[in-house]
C-alpha positions in Angstrom: -33.2 -36.7 -4.9 -30.6 -36.3 -2.1 -30.5 -33.1 -0.2 -27.4 -30.9 -0.7 -27.0 -30.5 3.0 -26.2 -34.3 3.3 -23.5 -34.1 0.6 -20.0 -34.6 2.2 -18.4 -32.0 -0.1 -21.0 -29.5 0.9 -20.4 -30.3 4.6 -16.7 -30.0 4.2 -17.0 -26.6 2.4 -19.3 -25.3 5.1 -16.8 -26.4 7.8 -14.0 -24.7 5.9 -16.0 -21.5 5.7 -16.9 -21.6 9.4 -13.3 -22.3 10.5 -12.0 -19.4 8.3 -14.5 -17.0 9.8 -13.5 -18.1 13.3 -9.9 -17.7 12.5 -10.6 -14.1 11.2 -12.5 -13.2 14.4 -9.8 -14.7 16.7 -6.9 -13.0 15.0 -8.7 -9.7 14.8 -9.7 -9.9 18.5 -6.3 -11.0 19.6 -4.5 -8.1 17.8 -7.0 -5.5 19.1 -6.9 -6.8 22.7 -3.1 -7.1 22.7 -2.6 -3.6 21.4 -5.0 -2.2 24.1 -3.3 -4.3 26.8 0.2 -3.0 25.9 2.3 -5.8 27.4 3.9 -9.1 26.6 1.3 -11.9 26.4 1.7 -15.2 28.3 0.0 -18.5 28.1 -2.8 -17.4 30.6 -4.1 -14.8 28.2 -7.7 -15.9 27.2 -7.8 -14.5 23.6 -4.4 -16.1 22.9 -5.6 -19.5 24.2 -8.6 -19.3 22.0 -6.4 -18.5 19.0 -4.4 -21.6 19.5 -7.6 -23.7 19.9 -8.9 -22.3 16.6 -5.6 -23.0 14.9 -5.6 -26.5 16.2 -9.1 -27.1 14.7 -7.9 -25.6 11.4 -4.9 -28.0 11.3 -7.0 -31.0 12.2 -9.6 -30.4 9.5 -9.5 -33.1 6.9 -6.7 -35.1 8.4 -6.3 -38.6 7.2 -6.8 -41.1 10.1 -3.8 -43.4 10.9 -4.8 -46.8 12.3 -2.7 -48.1 15.1 -3.1 -51.0 17.6 -4.7 -48.5 20.0 -7.2 -47.2 17.4 -7.3 -44.3 14.9 -4.9 -41.4 15.6 -5.4 -37.9 14.1 -2.4 -35.6 14.8 -1.3 -32.4 13.1 2.3 -32.9 14.3 3.2 -34.8 11.1 2.6 -31.8 8.7 4.3 -29.4 11.1 7.5 -31.6 11.1 7.7 -31.0 7.3 8.3 -27.3 7.8 12.0 -27.8 8.8 12.5 -29.3 5.3 11.0 -26.3 3.6 12.3 -23.5 5.9 15.7 -24.3 7.5 15.0 -21.8 10.3 12.2 -24.0 11.6 14.7 -26.8 12.4 15.5 -25.0 15.7 11.9 -25.0 16.8 11.4 -28.7 15.9 14.5 -29.7 17.8 13.4 -27.7 20.8 10.0 -29.3 20.8 11.5 -32.8 20.6 13.9 -32.0 23.5 11.1 -30.8 25.8 10.9 -33.5 28.6 7.2 -33.0 29.5 5.7 -33.8 26.1 4.6 -37.3 25.5 2.0 -37.1 22.7 2.1 -35.7 19.1 -0.7 -33.3 19.9 1.4 -31.7 22.7 4.3 -31.4 20.4 2.1 -29.7 17.8 0.8 -27.2 20.4 4.3 -26.5 21.6 5.4 -25.9 18.0 2.6 -23.3 17.4 3.6 -21.4 20.5 7.3 -21.3 19.7 6.6 -20.2 16.1 4.4 -17.4 17.4 7.2 -16.4 19.8 9.6 -16.4 16.9 7.1 -14.3 14.8 7.5 -16.8 11.9 4.1 -18.5 12.1 2.7 -16.9 9.0 5.9 -17.6 7.0 6.0 -21.3 8.0 2.3 -21.8 7.2 2.6 -20.2 3.8 5.6 -22.4 3.0 3.6 -25.5 4.1 0.5 -24.6 2.1 2.4 -24.0 -1.1 3.6 -27.7 -1.0 0.3 -29.4 -1.8 2.1 -32.6 -2.9 3.6 -33.0 0.6 0.3 -32.2 2.4 -1.6 -34.7 0.3 0.0 -37.5 2.4 -1.7 -36.1 5.6 -4.9 -34.3 4.4 -7.9 -35.2 2.3 -8.3 -33.3 -1.0 -11.1 -31.1 0.3 -9.4 -30.2 3.6 -8.9 -26.6 4.8 -5.1 -26.8 4.3 -5.6 -28.0 0.7 -8.1 -25.3 -0.3 -8.0 -21.5 -0.7 -9.2 -20.9 2.8 -5.9 -22.2 4.2 -4.0 -19.6 2.1 -6.3 -16.8 3.4 -5.7 -17.8 7.0 -1.9 -17.9 6.4 -2.1 -14.4 5.0 -4.1 -13.2 8.1 -1.4 -14.5 10.4 1.0 -11.8 9.2 -0.8 -9.3 11.5 0.3 -11.3 14.6 3.9 -10.1 14.0 3.1 -7.0 16.1 2.3 -9.1 19.1 5.0 -10.0 21.7 4.4 -13.3 23.4 6.5 -15.3 26.0 5.7 -18.9 27.0 7.2 -21.3 29.5 6.8 -24.7 27.9 8.3 -26.6 30.9 5.5 -26.1 33.3 2.5 -26.5 30.9 0.6 -29.7 30.4 0.0 -29.4 26.6 -0.8 -33.1 26.2 -4.0 -33.1 28.2 -5.5 -29.7 27.3 -9.0 -29.7 25.9 -9.3 -27.6 22.7 -12.9 -26.2 22.9 -13.7 -22.9 21.1 -15.4 -20.4 23.4 -17.9 -18.6 21.1 -19.1 -16.2 23.8 -15.9 -14.1 23.3 -17.0 -13.3 19.7 -20.6 -12.5 20.4 -20.8 -8.6 20.3 -23.5 -6.0 20.0 -24.5 -5.2 16.4 -24.0 -1.5 16.9 -20.5 -2.0 18.3 -19.5 -4.2 15.4 -19.9 -1.3 13.0 -16.7 0.6 13.1 -17.1 4.3 12.9 -15.1 6.0 10.1 -12.2 8.3 11.0 -12.4 12.1 11.0 -9.9 12.2 8.1 -6.5 11.2 7.0 -4.8 13.6 9.4 -6.5 11.9 12.4 -5.4 8.5 11.0 -1.8 9.7 10.8 -1.9 11.0 14.3 -3.3 7.7 15.6 -0.6 5.8 13.8 2.0 8.1 15.3 0.7 7.5 18.8 0.6 3.8 18.1 4.2 3.8 16.9 5.3 5.8 20.0 3.5 3.4 22.3 5.0 0.4 20.5 8.4 2.0 20.8 8.0 2.4 24.6 6.7 -1.2 24.8 9.7 -2.5 22.9 12.1 -0.5 25.1 10.5 -2.1 28.2 10.7 -5.5 26.6 14.4 -5.0 25.8 15.0 -4.0 29.4 13.2 -7.1 30.7 15.1 -9.3 28.3 18.4 -7.7 29.3 17.6 -8.4 33.0 16.7 -12.0 32.1 20.0 -12.4 30.3 21.9 -11.1 33.3 20.0 -13.5 35.6 20.8 -16.3 33.2 24.5 -15.4 33.1 24.6 -15.4 36.9 22.9 -18.7 37.1 25.2 -20.0 34.4 28.3 -19.0 36.5 26.7 -20.6 39.6 26.0 -23.8 37.7 29.6 -23.8 36.4 30.9 -23.5 39.9 28.6 -26.3 41.1 29.8 -28.4 38.2 33.5 -27.8 39.2 32.7 -28.8 42.8 30.8 -31.9 41.6 33.8 -32.9 39.4 36.2 -32.4 42.3 33.9 -34.6 44.5 33.8 -37.2 41.9 37.6 -37.3 41.7 37.9 -37.6 45.5 35.3 -40.4 45.5 37.1 -42.2 42.7 40.4 -41.9 44.8 38.6 -43.1 47.9 37.1 -46.0 45.9 40.5 -47.0 44.7 41.8 -46.8 48.3 38.8 -48.9 49.5 39.5 -51.5 46.8 43.1 -51.7 47.9 42.1 -52.1 51.5 39.5 -54.7 50.7 42.1 -56.7 48.7 44.6 -56.4 51.6 41.9 -57.5 54.1 41.0 -60.5 51.9 44.6 -61.6 51.8 45.1 -61.2 55.5 41.9 -63.2 56.1 43.3 -66.0 54.2 46.5 -66.1 56.3 45.1 -65.1 59.8 42.9 -66.9 62.3 39.2 -67.1 62.3 38.6 -64.6 65.0 40.4 -62.0 63.1 38.4 -63.0 60.1 35.1 -62.2 61.8 36.3 -58.7 62.9 37.7 -58.1 59.5 34.5 -59.4 57.9 32.6 -56.8 59.9 35.0 -54.1 58.8 34.7 -55.4 55.2 30.9 -55.3 55.4 31.0 -51.8 56.7 33.5 -50.8 54.0 31.2 -52.4 51.4 28.2 -50.5 52.8 30.2 -47.3 52.8 31.3 -48.0 49.2 27.7 -48.6 48.2 26.6 -45.3 49.8 29.4 -43.5 48.0 28.5 -45.2 44.7 24.8 -44.1 45.1 26.0 -40.6 46.0 28.1 -40.6 42.9 25.2 -41.7 40.7 23.0 -39.0 42.2 25.7 -36.4 41.5 26.1 -37.6 37.9 22.3 -37.5 37.4 22.2 -34.0 38.9 25.1 -33.1 36.6 23.2 -34.3 33.6 20.1 -32.3 34.6 22.3 -29.3 35.1 23.9 -29.8 31.6 20.4 -30.1 30.0 19.3 -27.0 31.8 22.4 -25.2 30.6 21.6 -26.2 27.0 18.1 -25.0 27.4 19.3 -21.8 28.8 21.8 -21.3 26.0 19.0 -22.0 23.5 16.7 -19.6 25.3 19.5 -17.0 25.3 20.0 -17.4 21.5 16.3 -17.0 20.9 16.2 -14.0 23.2 19.1 -12.4 21.4 17.5 -13.1 18.0 14.2 -11.6 19.3 16.1 -8.5 20.6 17.7 -8.1 17.2 14.4 -8.4 15.4 12.7 -6.0 17.8 15.6 -3.5 17.2 15.1 -3.8 13.5 11.4 -3.4 13.9 12.0 -0.3 16.0 14.2 1.2 13.3 11.6 0.5 10.6 8.9 2.0 12.9 10.9 5.1 13.4 11.4 5.3 9.6 7.6 4.9 9.1 7.1 7.7 11.7 9.3 10.0 9.8 7.5 9.1 6.6 4.2 9.8 8.3 5.4 13.2 9.4 6.6 14.1 5.9 3.2 12.8 4.6 1.4 15.0 7.1 3.4 18.1 6.0 2.7 17.3 2.4 -1.0 16.8 3.0 -1.1 20.1 4.9 0.5 21.9 1.9 -1.9 20.2 -0.5 -4.8 21.3 1.7 -3.7 24.9 1.6 -3.1 24.8 -2.2 -6.5 23.1 -2.7 -8.2 25.9 -0.6 -6.5 28.5 -2.8 -7.6 26.7 -5.9 -11.1 26.6 -4.6 -11.1 30.3 -4.0 -9.8 31.0 -7.5 -12.4 28.7 -9.0 -15.1 30.4 -7.0 -14.0 33.8 -8.3 -13.8 32.5 -11.8 -17.2 30.9 -11.5 -18.7 34.3 -10.4 -17.0 36.0 -13.4 -18.4 33.4 -15.7 -21.9 33.8 -14.2 -21.7 37.6 -14.8 -20.6 37.0 -18.4 -23.3 34.5 -18.8 -25.9 37.0 -17.6 -24.5 39.6 -19.9 -24.6 37.2 -22.9 -28.2 36.3 -22.0 -29.2 40.0 -22.0 -27.4 40.5 -25.3 -29.1 37.4 -26.8 -32.5 38.8 -25.7 -31.7 42.1 -27.4 -30.5 40.4 -30.6 -33.7 38.3 -30.6 -35.8 41.5 -30.3 -33.8 43.0 -33.2 -34.3 39.8 -35.2 -38.0 39.9 -34.6 -38.1 43.6 -35.6 -36.1 42.9 -38.7 -38.4 40.0 -39.6 -41.4 42.2 -39.2 -39.7 44.9 -41.4 -38.8 42.3 -44.0 -42.4 41.0 -44.1 -43.7 44.6 -44.5 -41.2 45.3 -47.3 -42.3 42.1 -49.1 -45.9 43.1 -48.7 -45.1 46.6 -50.1 -43.2 45.1 -53.0 -46.1 42.8 -53.9 -48.5 45.7 -53.7 -46.2 47.8 -55.9 -45.9 45.1 -58.4 -49.7 44.7 -58.5 -50.1 48.5 -58.9 -47.4 49.3 -61.4 -46.8 46.0 -63.2 -49.2 46.8 -66.1 -47.9 50.3 -66.3 -44.3 49.1 -66.6 -45.2 46.6 -69.4 -47.0 49.4 -71.4 -44.1 51.7 -71.0 -41.7 49.0 -72.1 -43.9 48.5 -75.2 -43.9 52.2 -75.9 -40.1 52.3 -75.5 -39.8 49.5 -78.0 -42.1 51.3 -80.4 -40.2 54.5 -80.0 -36.9 52.6 -80.5 -38.3 51.2 -83.8 -39.5 54.7 -84.9 -36.1 56.1 -84.0 -34.3 53.5 -86.0 -36.7 54.1 -88.9 -36.2 57.9 -88.7 -32.5 57.5 -88.6 -32.7 55.3 -91.6 -34.8 57.9 -93.5 -32.5 60.7 -92.4 -29.6 58.8 -93.7 -31.4 58.2 -97.0 -32.3 61.8 -97.2 -28.8 62.9 -96.6 -27.5 60.6 -99.3 -30.2 61.8 -101.7 -29.4 65.4 -100.9 -25.8 64.9 -101.3 -26.5 63.3 -104.7 -28.7 66.2 -105.7 -26.1 68.7 -104.6 -23.5 66.9 -106.7 -25.8 66.9 -109.6 -26.9 70.6 -109.2 -24.1 72.6 -107.8 -25.8 76.0 -108.1 -28.8 75.0 -106.0 -26.9 73.8 -102.9 -27.4 77.0 -100.9 -31.0 77.6 -101.7 -32.7 74.8 -99.8 -31.2 74.3 -96.3 -34.4 74.6 -94.3 -36.0 71.3 -95.0 -32.8 69.6 -93.9 -32.7 71.5 -90.6 -36.4 70.7 -90.1 -35.8 67.0 -90.4 -32.8 67.1 -88.1 -34.7 69.1 -85.5 -37.5 66.6 -85.6 -35.2 63.7 -85.0 -33.6 65.5 -82.0 -37.1 66.1 -80.5 -37.9 62.5 -80.9 -34.6 61.5 -79.2 -35.3 63.9 -76.3 -38.8 62.4 -75.8 -37.3 58.8 -76.0 -34.7 59.7 -73.3 -37.4 61.2 -71.0 -39.6 58.1 -71.3 -36.6 55.8 -70.6 -35.6 57.9 -67.6 -39.1 57.9 -66.2 -39.3 54.1 -66.6 -36.0 53.5 -64.9 -36.9 55.9 -62.1 -40.2 54.0 -61.5 -38.3 50.7 -61.5 -35.5 52.0 -59.2 -37.8 53.7 -56.5 -40.9 51.5 -56.3 -41.3 51.0 -52.5 -42.9 54.1 -50.9 -43.8 57.6 -51.7 -41.2 59.1 -49.2 -38.3 57.4 -51.1 -39.5 58.5 -54.7 -37.2 61.2 -56.1 -38.7 64.2 -57.7 -36.9 64.0 -61.0 -36.5 67.1 -63.1 -36.8 67.2 -66.7 -33.5 69.1 -67.0 -30.5 66.8 -66.7 -28.1 69.5 -65.6 -30.1 70.2 -62.5 -30.0 67.9 -59.4 -33.0 65.6 -59.6 -33.4 65.4 -55.8 -32.8 68.9 -54.5 -33.5 70.8 -57.8 -30.5 73.1 -57.3 -28.1 73.9 -60.1 -25.7 75.9 -58.1 -23.4 72.9 -57.4 -20.2 73.0 -59.3 -20.1 69.2 -60.0 -22.8 66.7 -60.9 -22.6 62.9 -60.4 -24.4 60.2 -62.2 -26.0 57.5 -60.1 -24.8 54.1 -61.3 -28.1 52.5 -60.3 -30.8 54.8 -61.7 -28.4 56.8 -64.1 -29.8 60.1 -62.7 -27.9 63.3 -62.2 -27.3 64.4 -58.6 -25.2 66.9 -56.7 -22.4 65.8 -54.2 -24.7 66.1 -51.2 -27.4 63.9 -52.7 -24.9 61.3 -54.0 -22.3 60.9 -51.2 -22.6 57.1 -50.8 -21.1 54.1 -52.5 -22.4 50.6 -52.7 -21.5 47.4 -54.7 -24.1 46.8 -57.4 -25.1 43.5 -59.0 -23.5 44.8 -62.3 -20.1 45.5 -60.6 -18.1 44.1 -57.7 -16.4 47.4 -56.8 -18.4 50.0 -54.9 -20.1 52.5 -57.2 -21.5 56.0 -56.5 -25.3 56.0 -56.0 -27.8 58.6 -54.9 -29.3 58.8 -51.4 -32.7 57.2 -52.4 -31.0 54.4 -54.2 -28.7 53.9 -51.3 -31.6 53.7 -48.8 -33.5 51.3 -51.1 -30.6 49.0 -51.8 -29.7 48.8 -48.1 -33.2 47.8 -47.3 -33.1 45.2 -50.1 -29.8 43.8 -48.9 -31.1 43.6 -45.3 -34.2 41.7 -46.3 -32.7 39.4 -48.8 -32.0 35.9 -47.4 -28.6 35.6 -49.0 
């Protein structure tokens, strides 16, 4: 099996990752150091030089080699030339790079293009436009190159942060063709403790830091604008001076042309005279002619030098005009950035006031919530105490119910047989009563029949009839007493304190045994007769839904029954 580390795809992916990390470190370090420096950066600034070296390595990664008669050539100037087709604004940079006289190699042109794009603050925009056109990049890069993969898009996004940096480069004096692009890793080796950024004290501190940064950037922009204005004034002065020198050179050229015409005329006249005159005159005239030719040659050389100097001055004037246009554009962009930064400063101040108001409202809400929490804790303690009391009452009621059930079982055991025997006696007495009523009825009919048959004897025998009737009444009284006693035992079975002392006389209160009360009430539970004081309560009974009047012992007994019943 082949090791993964020897796989070309793995090596290319590893190189892409390393280059992306280096680009992150260089961009971050450049922004931090530039903001701390607080001035316009030039080509001698070490972090800026390292940034261009890292970008050069990123653009060279995965380039297809072009074979020439001198060997293989890998240059990233070809992809950068495509940017002017995608973004029309880049045509100005490309034209400026091509017009620079000191650049002879494609590598130097690519390096100059990167510097001009950074000065124009359009490097991120140009790189994004280039990366989005993969079909055009495929002519220059391999499929797994950095510019063809996701890492290239990440680096293009990171380049947006460089728009806060002001840089100024002089391309004329730099030797971009012969520079050696070697990454200095010692700039990115830091202490582990220092690499851990400490968190801010809060959002208010961050806002104040941003405010200070915006004010510092504002002062820096004002200083830059003043410097640019001074440069514009100097360029205007030099432009007027060059215009004057150009006018002087034109006048000199005109005089030289006139003198040249005059010399030509003199030379033609001398030639004609030489043809007509003697030989001695010819020698003197030949010397004069040679001197004139020599003077003409010197004047011609002087004219060529002046024309060459004029061309140089014209090219310098064009460069100055281009530089002035770029400076004016840069000034406009910086003024727009200044306006936007002031707007952001106002927004940050408004946000600061809003955050302060929210902080006050949140403090007030916290106080209210703490008060509400204390009240809820008090109510919770009260409810806990109430629940404890209710649990105690519940346990007491449960004990009472168990004791009542025990008493009820004991009562049923003690009086169950007695109740059954009394019920049997009641049934027997009921049968006897019915039999006696039947006999009484038969006796009445018989007597009525006898009285009808013997009218004279009707008033002689009333006593037997009265005796039978009195006997029946006595039986009825005994039966009622037994029924009342049975019902009283069934209605008051629990304890001896609750058993009423029933009287045999129905017109006397069966509880207090007093007959002085003007009105008597019948208990609907035990059917006993009681006075108003002993029957002052009303309760719903199983036989009726509406409350009925009951005696005090029945009320106490029923309340106990209702409290112990599960339903």
